[in-house]
C-alpha positions, 0 to 999 in steps of 0.5 A: 500500500502506498500512502503519500507523505503529504497526507501524513498527519501525525505519529504516536508512540506508546510503550508497554514494557518491551513492546511498542505500538506506533500509530501513523495517521494519514488523511485516508488511513491509520497504520498501527505497528507493533514491535520493538525500537519503533522510535527510529521508524517514527523519526524516519516517517516524520522526516519523510525518509521512510520508503518501505515497511514490512512485518518481519516473519517470526523465523527471522526475528532472532536475526535483528540486533538489539536496538534495531527496529523490528515490526511484528505486526501491521494493521491498516484501517481505512478512514471512515467511509461514507456509510460511517464504517471502517475497513480493516486490512491486516498486513 
């Protein structure tokens, strides 16, 4: 999914122990990320430098060095449609 930077509104990072959740809000979609060391992804997004993002498969997670960003889940929610409902697209 391609979302233009000019539709990016804001980012919100929350920590719950070791796990973090990053919310990226666009004019038409909201992206929720779950993982570790997501601050670097938040900063890259705010600097408009993020070009690609994907969740890492479980069998590859041990290869990521400590302190490096690791996305374990991506959920895409479309902004409210005309009918007032939301569309969810797990990635």
